[in-house]
DSSP file (Angstrom, degrees, kcal/mol; ACC not computed):
  #  RESIDUE AA STRUCTURE BP1 BP2  ACC     N-H-->O    O-->H-N    N-H-->O    O-->H-N    TCO  KAPPA ALPHA  PHI   PSI    X-CA   Y-CA   Z-CA
    1    1 A M     >        0   0    0      0, 0.0     4,-1.9     0, 0.0     5,-0.2   0.000 360.0 360.0 360.0 -45.9  -31.9   36.0  -18.4
    2    2 A R  H  >  +     0   0    0      1,-0.2     4,-2.8     2,-0.2     5,-0.2   0.869 360.0  56.2 -64.0 -35.3  -30.6   33.4  -20.8
    3    3 A A  H  > S+     0   0    0      1,-0.2     4,-2.6     2,-0.2    -1,-0.2   0.886 106.9  49.8 -63.7 -38.2  -27.1   34.0  -19.6
    4    4 A H  H  > S+     0   0    0      2,-0.2     4,-2.5     1,-0.2    -1,-0.2   0.900 112.0  47.6 -67.3 -40.4  -28.1   33.3  -16.0
    5    5 A I  H  X S+     0   0    0     -4,-1.9     4,-2.6     2,-0.2    -2,-0.2   0.929 114.0  47.0 -65.1 -44.9  -29.8   30.0  -17.1
    6    6 A L  H  X S+     0   0    0     -4,-2.8     4,-2.5     2,-0.2    -2,-0.2   0.919 112.8  49.2 -62.4 -44.1  -26.8   29.0  -19.1
    7    7 A L  H  X S+     0   0    0     -4,-2.6     4,-2.1     1,-0.2    -2,-0.2   0.903 112.2  48.7 -62.7 -41.6  -24.5   29.9  -16.2
    8    8 A G  H  X S+     0   0    0     -4,-2.5     4,-2.4     2,-0.2    -2,-0.2   0.895 110.8  50.6 -64.7 -40.8  -26.6   27.9  -13.8
    9    9 A L  H  X S+     0   0    0     -4,-2.6     4,-2.5     2,-0.2    -2,-0.2   0.907 110.2  49.4 -63.6 -42.6  -26.7   24.9  -16.1
   10   10 A V  H  X S+     0   0    0     -4,-2.5     4,-2.5     2,-0.2    -1,-0.2   0.901 111.1  50.6 -62.5 -41.2  -22.9   25.0  -16.4
   11   11 A A  H  X S+     0   0    0     -4,-2.1     4,-2.3     2,-0.2    -2,-0.2   0.920 111.2  47.3 -63.5 -44.7  -22.6   25.2  -12.7
   12   12 A V  H  X S+     0   0    0     -4,-2.4     4,-2.5     2,-0.2    -2,-0.2   0.928 113.2  48.2 -63.7 -45.4  -24.9   22.2  -12.1
   13   13 A I  H  X S+     0   0    0     -4,-2.5     4,-2.7     1,-0.2    -1,-0.2   0.908 111.3  51.3 -61.9 -42.0  -23.1   20.1  -14.7
   14   14 A S  H  X S+     0   0    0     -4,-2.5     4,-2.4     2,-0.2    -1,-0.2   0.909 110.7  47.9 -62.0 -42.5  -19.7   21.1  -13.2
   15   15 A I  H  X S+     0   0    0     -4,-2.3     4,-2.4     2,-0.2    -2,-0.2   0.921 112.5  48.8 -65.2 -43.9  -20.8   20.0   -9.8
   16   16 A L  H  X S+     0   0    0     -4,-2.5     4,-2.1     1,-0.2    -2,-0.2   0.914 112.4  48.2 -62.8 -42.6  -22.3   16.7  -11.0
   17   17 A M  H  X S+     0   0    0     -4,-2.7     4,-1.7     1,-0.2    -1,-0.2   0.905 111.0  51.1 -64.7 -40.4  -19.1   16.0  -13.0
   18   18 A W  H  X S+     0   0    0     -4,-2.4     4,-0.7     1,-0.2    -2,-0.2   0.908 110.9  48.2 -63.0 -42.3  -16.9   16.8   -9.9
   19   19 A Q  H  < S+     0   0    0     -4,-2.4     3,-0.5     1,-0.2     4,-0.4   0.881 111.1  50.7 -66.1 -37.7  -19.0   14.5   -7.7
   20   20 A C  H  < S+     0   0    0     -4,-2.1     4,-0.3     1,-0.2     3,-0.2   0.814 117.9  37.9 -70.6 -29.9  -18.8   11.6  -10.2
   21   21 A T  H  X S+     0   0    0     -4,-1.7     4,-2.4    -5,-0.2    -1,-0.2   0.397  85.3  99.3-102.4   3.4  -15.0   11.9  -10.6
   22   22 A S  T  < S+     0   0    0     -4,-0.7    -1,-0.2    -3,-0.5    -2,-0.1   0.869  85.3  48.8 -61.9 -35.4  -14.2   12.6   -6.9
   23   23 A D  T >4 S+     0   0    0     -4,-0.4     3,-1.2    -3,-0.2    -1,-0.2   0.908 111.8  48.9 -67.9 -40.8  -13.2    9.0   -6.2
   24   24 A I  T 34 S+     0   0    0     -4,-0.3    -2,-0.2     1,-0.3    -1,-0.2   0.873 111.6  49.3 -66.0 -36.8  -11.1    8.8   -9.4
   25   25 A D  T 3< S+     0   0    0     -4,-2.4    -1,-0.3     2,-0.1    -2,-0.2   0.365  79.6 138.7 -85.9   7.0   -9.3   12.0   -8.5
   26   26 A K    <   -     0   0    0     -3,-1.2     2,-0.2    -5,-0.2    -3,-0.1  -0.248  64.1-105.1 -53.1 135.1   -8.6   10.8   -4.9
   27   27 A E        -     0   0    0      1,-0.1    -1,-0.1     3,-0.0    -2,-0.1  -0.435  28.3-130.9 -68.5 132.5   -5.1   11.8   -4.0
   28   28 A V        -     0   0    0     -2,-0.2    -1,-0.1    -3,-0.1    -3,-0.0  -0.707  30.0-110.1 -82.1 129.0   -2.7    9.0   -4.0
   29   29 A P    >   -     0   0    0      0, 0.0     3,-1.9     0, 0.0    -1,-0.1  -0.195  27.8-111.5 -57.8 153.1   -0.6    8.9   -0.8
   30   30 A P  T 3  S+     0   0    0      0, 0.0    -2,-0.1     0, 0.0    -3,-0.0   0.754 115.8  57.3 -61.7 -25.5    3.1    9.8   -1.2
   31   31 A H  T 3  S+     0   0    0      2,-0.1     2,-0.4    57,-0.0    57,-0.1   0.486  94.1  84.6 -84.7  -0.9    4.3    6.3   -0.4
   32   32 A I  S <  S-     0   0    0     -3,-1.9    54,-0.1    57,-0.1     3,-0.1  -0.818  91.8-106.5-102.1 140.2    2.2    4.9   -3.2
   33   33 A I        -     0   0    0     -2,-0.4    -2,-0.1    52,-0.4     5,-0.1  -0.456  47.7-103.7 -62.8 130.1    3.4    4.8   -6.8
   34   34 A P     >  -     0   0    0      0, 0.0     4,-2.9     0, 0.0     5,-0.2  -0.161  29.1-111.0 -58.3 152.3    1.5    7.5   -8.8
   35   35 A L  H  > S+     0   0    0      1,-0.2     4,-2.5     2,-0.2     5,-0.2   0.881 113.6  48.2 -54.0 -49.2   -1.2    6.3  -11.1
   36   36 A K  H  > S+     0   0    0      1,-0.2     4,-1.8     2,-0.2    -1,-0.2   0.924 115.4  44.5 -62.7 -44.6    0.5    7.1  -14.4
   37   37 A K  H  > S+     0   0    0      1,-0.2     4,-2.3     2,-0.2    -1,-0.2   0.909 113.2  51.5 -64.9 -41.7    3.7    5.5  -13.4
   38   38 A M  H  X S+     0   0    0     -4,-2.9     4,-2.9     1,-0.2    -2,-0.2   0.865 106.6  54.6 -65.0 -35.8    1.9    2.5  -12.0
   39   39 A A  H  X S+     0   0    0     -4,-2.5     4,-2.0    -5,-0.2    -1,-0.2   0.908 109.2  47.3 -63.8 -41.7   -0.1    2.1  -15.3
   40   40 A N  H  X S+     0   0    0     -4,-1.8     4,-2.0     2,-0.2    -2,-0.2   0.904 112.6  49.7 -65.0 -40.8    3.2    2.0  -17.2
   41   41 A I  H  X S+     0   0    0     -4,-2.3     4,-2.6     1,-0.2    -2,-0.2   0.934 109.8  50.6 -62.4 -46.4    4.5   -0.6  -14.8
   42   42 A Q  H  X S+     0   0    0     -4,-2.9     4,-2.4     1,-0.2    -1,-0.2   0.872 107.6  53.3 -62.4 -37.1    1.4   -2.7  -15.0
   43   43 A A  H  X S+     0   0    0     -4,-2.0     4,-1.9     1,-0.2    -1,-0.2   0.927 111.6  45.9 -62.2 -43.2    1.6   -2.7  -18.8
   44   44 A D  H  X S+     0   0    0     -4,-2.0     4,-2.8     2,-0.2    -2,-0.2   0.867 109.0  55.6 -67.2 -36.1    5.2   -3.9  -18.6
   45   45 A V  H  X S+     0   0    0     -4,-2.6     4,-2.8     2,-0.2     5,-0.2   0.922 107.7  49.4 -61.2 -43.7    4.2   -6.6  -16.0
   46   46 A L  H  X S+     0   0    0     -4,-2.4     4,-2.1     1,-0.2    -1,-0.2   0.902 111.8  48.6 -62.5 -40.4    1.6   -7.9  -18.5
   47   47 A L  H  X S+     0   0    0     -4,-1.9     4,-2.5     2,-0.2    -2,-0.2   0.912 112.3  48.4 -65.6 -42.4    4.2   -8.0  -21.2
   48   48 A I  H  X S+     0   0    0     -4,-2.8     4,-2.8     2,-0.2     5,-0.2   0.940 111.7  49.1 -62.7 -47.3    6.7   -9.8  -18.9
   49   49 A N  H  X S+     0   0    0     -4,-2.8     4,-1.5     1,-0.2    -1,-0.2   0.895 111.8  49.3 -61.2 -39.5    4.1  -12.4  -17.8
   50   50 A Q  H  X S+     0   0    0     -4,-2.1     4,-0.9    -5,-0.2    -1,-0.2   0.919 111.8  48.6 -65.0 -42.9    3.2  -13.0  -21.4
   51   51 A H  H >X S+     0   0    0     -4,-2.5     3,-0.9     1,-0.2     4,-0.7   0.914 108.1  54.1 -63.1 -42.7    6.8  -13.5  -22.4
   52   52 A L  H >< S+     0   0    0     -4,-2.8     3,-0.6     1,-0.3    -1,-0.2   0.836 103.0  57.8 -62.1 -32.1    7.4  -15.8  -19.5
   53   53 A K  H 3< S+     0   0    0     -4,-1.5    -1,-0.3     1,-0.2    -2,-0.2   0.784 103.5  53.7 -67.5 -26.0    4.5  -18.0  -20.7
   54   54 A T  H << S+     0   0    0     -3,-0.9     2,-0.3    -4,-0.9    -1,-0.2   0.633  86.9  99.8 -85.6 -13.0    6.2  -18.4  -24.1
   55   55 A L    <<  -     0   0    0     -4,-0.7     2,-0.7    -3,-0.6     9,-0.0  -0.533  58.1-157.9 -74.7 135.2    9.5  -19.7  -22.6
   56   56 A S        +     0   0    0     -2,-0.3     3,-0.1     3,-0.0    -3,-0.1  -0.900  18.7 178.4-114.0 103.4   10.0  -23.4  -22.7
   57   57 A L    >   -     0   0    0     -2,-0.7     3,-0.6     1,-0.1     7,-0.1  -0.852  31.6-134.5-108.1 138.3   12.6  -24.2  -20.1
   58   58 A P  T 3  S+     0   0    0      0, 0.0     2,-1.0     0, 0.0     3,-0.1   0.942 107.1  32.7 -57.0 -53.1   13.7  -27.7  -19.3
   59   59 A D  T 3> S-     0   0    0      1,-0.2     4,-2.1    -3,-0.1     5,-0.4  -0.677  84.2-179.7-101.6  76.7   13.5  -27.4  -15.5
   60   60 A S  H <>  +     0   0    0     -2,-1.0     4,-1.9    -3,-0.6     5,-0.3   0.769  65.2  56.3 -57.7 -36.4   10.6  -25.0  -15.6
   61   61 A S  H  > S+     0   0    0      2,-0.2     4,-1.6     3,-0.2    -1,-0.2   0.972 118.0  28.0 -65.6 -55.2   10.0  -24.4  -11.9
   62   62 A Q  H  > S+     0   0    0     -3,-0.2     4,-2.4     2,-0.2    -2,-0.2   0.926 124.9  47.0 -73.9 -44.2   13.5  -23.1  -10.9
   63   63 A Q  H  X S+     0   0    0     -4,-2.1     4,-2.6     1,-0.2    -3,-0.2   0.865 111.7  51.9 -66.8 -34.7   14.5  -21.7  -14.2
   64   64 A M  H  X S+     0   0    0     -4,-1.9     4,-2.8    -5,-0.4    -1,-0.2   0.914 110.4  48.5 -65.7 -42.4   11.1  -19.9  -14.6
   65   65 A A  H  X S+     0   0    0     -4,-1.6     4,-2.3    -5,-0.3    -2,-0.2   0.907 112.7  48.5 -63.6 -41.2   11.5  -18.4  -11.2
   66   66 A D  H  X S+     0   0    0     -4,-2.4     4,-2.1     2,-0.2    -2,-0.2   0.920 113.0  47.4 -64.3 -43.9   15.1  -17.3  -12.1
   67   67 A S  H  X S+     0   0    0     -4,-2.6     4,-2.4     1,-0.2    -2,-0.2   0.923 111.9  50.0 -63.4 -44.3   13.9  -15.8  -15.4
   68   68 A A  H  X S+     0   0    0     -4,-2.8     4,-3.0     1,-0.2     5,-0.3   0.914 109.3  51.9 -60.7 -43.0   11.0  -14.0  -13.7
   69   69 A A  H  X S+     0   0    0     -4,-2.3     4,-2.4     1,-0.2     5,-0.2   0.902 109.6  49.8 -61.1 -41.3   13.3  -12.5  -11.1
   70   70 A I  H  X S+     0   0    0     -4,-2.1     4,-1.9     2,-0.2    -2,-0.2   0.944 114.3  44.0 -63.0 -47.8   15.7  -11.2  -13.8
   71   71 A Y  H  X S+     0   0    0     -4,-2.4     4,-2.1     1,-0.2    -2,-0.2   0.928 116.3  45.8 -63.8 -45.7   12.8   -9.6  -15.7
   72   72 A F  H  X S+     0   0    0     -4,-3.0     4,-2.6     2,-0.2    -1,-0.2   0.859 109.9  53.2 -71.5 -33.8   11.1   -8.1  -12.7
   73   73 A N  H  X S+     0   0    0     -4,-2.4     4,-2.1    -5,-0.3    -1,-0.2   0.903 110.4  49.3 -63.3 -39.2   14.4   -6.8  -11.2
   74   74 A G  H  X S+     0   0    0     -4,-1.9     4,-2.6    -5,-0.2    -2,-0.2   0.880 110.0  51.5 -63.9 -38.5   15.0   -5.1  -14.5
   75   75 A L  H  X S+     0   0    0     -4,-2.1     4,-1.9     2,-0.2    -2,-0.2   0.935 109.9  47.9 -63.1 -47.1   11.5   -3.6  -14.4
   76   76 A F  H  <>S+     0   0    0     -4,-2.6     5,-2.7     1,-0.2     4,-0.4   0.890 113.4  48.4 -62.8 -38.8   12.0   -2.3  -10.9
   77   77 A E  H ><5S+     0   0    0     -4,-2.1     3,-1.0     3,-0.2    -1,-0.2   0.914 107.4  56.0 -65.9 -42.8   15.3   -0.7  -12.0
   78   78 A K  H 3<5S+     0   0    0     -4,-2.6    -2,-0.2     1,-0.3    -1,-0.2   0.887 116.5  35.7 -56.3 -41.5   13.7    0.8  -15.1
   79   79 A Y  T 3<5S-     0   0    0     -4,-1.9    -1,-0.3    -5,-0.1    -2,-0.2   0.342 109.4-121.4 -97.9   5.8   11.1    2.6  -13.0
   80   80 A N  T < 5S+     0   0    0     -3,-1.0     2,-0.3    -4,-0.4    -3,-0.2   0.916  71.9 119.5  55.6  47.4   13.4    3.3  -10.1
   81   81 A I      < -     0   0    0     -5,-2.7     2,-0.2    -6,-0.1    -1,-0.2  -0.833  58.1-122.7-130.9 171.0   11.3    1.5   -7.5
   82   82 A T     >  -     0   0    0     -2,-0.3     4,-2.1    -3,-0.1     5,-0.2  -0.701  29.5-109.7-108.3 166.5   11.7   -1.5   -5.3
   83   83 A K  H  > S+     0   0    0     -2,-0.2     4,-3.2     1,-0.2     5,-0.2   0.876 122.5  55.6 -60.1 -36.8    9.7   -4.7   -5.1
   84   84 A Q  H  > S+     0   0    0      2,-0.2     4,-1.9     1,-0.2    -1,-0.2   0.884 104.2  52.6 -64.9 -38.8    8.4   -3.4   -1.8
   85   85 A D  H  > S+     0   0    0      2,-0.2     4,-1.6     1,-0.2   -52,-0.4   0.944 114.4  42.6 -59.2 -47.3    7.2   -0.2   -3.4
   86   86 A Y  H  X S+     0   0    0     -4,-2.1     4,-2.5     1,-0.2    -2,-0.2   0.937 113.1  51.6 -64.8 -47.7    5.3   -2.2   -6.0
   87   87 A D  H  < S+     0   0    0     -4,-3.2    -1,-0.2     1,-0.2    -2,-0.2   0.777 114.1  43.8 -64.5 -26.8    3.9   -4.7   -3.5
   88   88 A S  H  X S+     0   0    0     -4,-1.9     4,-0.6    -5,-0.2    -1,-0.2   0.738 114.5  49.6 -88.5 -23.1    2.6   -1.9   -1.3
   89   89 A S  H  X S+     0   0    0     -4,-1.6     4,-1.7    -5,-0.2     3,-0.3   0.880  99.8  62.6 -81.7 -39.4    1.1    0.1   -4.1
   90   90 A L  H  X S+     0   0    0     -4,-2.5     4,-2.5     1,-0.2     5,-0.2   0.906 101.9  49.7 -57.0 -46.9   -0.8   -2.6   -5.9
   91   91 A P  H  > S+     0   0    0      0, 0.0     4,-1.8     0, 0.0    -1,-0.2   0.859 105.5  59.4 -62.1 -32.3   -3.2   -3.4   -3.0
   92   92 A F  H  < S+     0   0    0     -4,-0.6    -2,-0.2    -3,-0.3     4,-0.2   0.948 111.2  40.0 -58.3 -47.7   -3.9    0.4   -2.7
   93   93 A Y  H >< S+     0   0    0     -4,-1.7     3,-1.5     1,-0.2     7,-0.5   0.886 111.9  56.2 -69.2 -38.6   -5.2    0.4   -6.3
   94   94 A E  H 3< S+     0   0    0     -4,-2.5    -1,-0.2     1,-0.3    -2,-0.2   0.803 107.6  50.0 -63.4 -28.4   -7.0   -3.0   -5.9
   95   95 A N  T 3< S+     0   0    0     -4,-1.8     2,-0.4     1,-0.2    -1,-0.3   0.400 104.3  62.6 -90.8   2.2   -8.9   -1.6   -3.0
   96   96 A N    X>  -     0   0    0     -3,-1.5     4,-2.8    -4,-0.2     3,-0.5  -0.800  68.4-170.6-127.5  87.6  -10.0    1.6   -4.9
   97   97 A V  H 3> S+     0   0    0     -2,-0.4     4,-2.8     1,-0.3     5,-0.2   0.846  83.2  50.6 -54.1 -44.8  -12.1    0.4   -7.8
   98   98 A P  H 3> S+     0   0    0      0, 0.0     4,-2.1     0, 0.0    -1,-0.3   0.913 114.9  44.9 -61.4 -38.8  -12.3    3.7   -9.7
   99   99 A L  H <> S+     0   0    0     -3,-0.5     4,-2.7     2,-0.2    -2,-0.2   0.901 112.3  51.4 -69.1 -39.8   -8.5    4.1   -9.4
  100  100 A L  H  X S+     0   0    0     -4,-2.8     4,-2.6    -7,-0.5     5,-0.2   0.904 109.2  51.2 -62.3 -41.2   -8.0    0.5  -10.4
  101  101 A D  H  X S+     0   0    0     -4,-2.8     4,-2.3    -5,-0.2    -1,-0.2   0.927 112.0  46.2 -61.2 -45.4  -10.2    1.0  -13.4
  102  102 A S  H  X S+     0   0    0     -4,-2.1     4,-2.3    -5,-0.2    -2,-0.2   0.892 110.9  54.4 -63.0 -39.5   -8.2    4.1  -14.4
  103  103 A L  H  X S+     0   0    0     -4,-2.7     4,-2.1     1,-0.2    -2,-0.2   0.937 111.9  41.9 -60.3 -49.1   -5.0    2.2  -13.9
  104  104 A Y  H  X S+     0   0    0     -4,-2.6     4,-2.6     2,-0.2    -1,-0.2   0.845 111.8  54.5 -72.9 -32.6   -6.0   -0.7  -16.2
  105  105 A K  H  X S+     0   0    0     -4,-2.3     4,-2.2    -5,-0.2    -1,-0.2   0.931 111.3  46.0 -62.4 -43.7   -7.5    1.7  -18.9
  106  106 A A  H  X S+     0   0    0     -4,-2.3     4,-2.1     2,-0.2    -2,-0.2   0.881 112.2  51.4 -66.2 -37.7   -4.2    3.5  -18.9
  107  107 A S  H  X S+     0   0    0     -4,-2.1     4,-2.3     2,-0.2    -2,-0.2   0.920 110.4  48.3 -64.3 -43.9   -2.2    0.3  -19.1
  108  108 A I  H  X S+     0   0    0     -4,-2.6     4,-2.6     1,-0.2    -2,-0.2   0.895 109.2  53.6 -63.9 -40.2   -4.3   -1.0  -22.0
  109  109 A N  H  X S+     0   0    0     -4,-2.2     4,-2.1     2,-0.2    -1,-0.2   0.917 109.0  49.1 -60.3 -42.5   -3.8    2.3  -23.8
  110  110 A K  H  X S+     0   0    0     -4,-2.1     4,-2.5     1,-0.2    -2,-0.2   0.922 111.0  49.5 -63.3 -43.0   -0.1    2.0  -23.4
  111  111 A L  H  X S+     0   0    0     -4,-2.3     4,-2.3     1,-0.2    -1,-0.2   0.886 109.7  51.9 -63.8 -38.6   -0.2   -1.6  -24.7
  112  112 A N  H  X S+     0   0    0     -4,-2.6     4,-2.0     2,-0.2    -1,-0.2   0.889 109.4  49.8 -64.7 -38.6   -2.3   -0.4  -27.7
  113  113 A V  H  X S+     0   0    0     -4,-2.1     4,-1.2     2,-0.2    -2,-0.2   0.934 111.2  48.9 -63.9 -45.6    0.3    2.3  -28.5
  114  114 A L  H  X S+     0   0    0     -4,-2.5     4,-0.5     1,-0.2     3,-0.3   0.886 109.3  53.6 -61.1 -38.1    3.1   -0.3  -28.3
  115  115 A K  H >< S+     0   0    0     -4,-2.3     3,-0.9     1,-0.2    -1,-0.2   0.895 107.9  48.8 -64.3 -40.1    1.1   -2.6  -30.6
  116  116 A T  H 3< S+     0   0    0     -4,-2.0    -1,-0.2     1,-0.2    -2,-0.2   0.726 105.1  60.2 -73.4 -19.9    0.7    0.1  -33.2
  117  117 A Q  H 3<        0   0    0     -4,-1.2    -1,-0.2    -3,-0.3    -2,-0.2   0.586 360.0 360.0 -82.3 -10.4    4.4    0.9  -33.1
  118  118 A R    <<        0   0    0     -3,-0.9    -1,-0.2    -4,-0.5    -2,-0.1   0.485 360.0 360.0 -69.6 360.0    5.4   -2.7  -34.1
């Protein structure tokens, strides 16, 4: 009798957990950058943007744009994606709040790991 109650309780908990995470586990379409890769990209985007803020360039508008282009082209090459891949993937995550939350949590985790490695 206790085994049946325990088994039923496990089943109910499993169903509730599945329902709560179904949005987060939503399958990412094939043309969208996968969540884990996108989280790594976003962490690098944050690092690049922070670095660009620290640069003091004489003609800041054009030189800043040139510097940003160099960094972001390197980022796209590093992850073997195009700017178009990134630009089409970001809105997908922004329009899926549970996925966006997972994306930024993973990005923050990566940044924390990098911070501890310094």
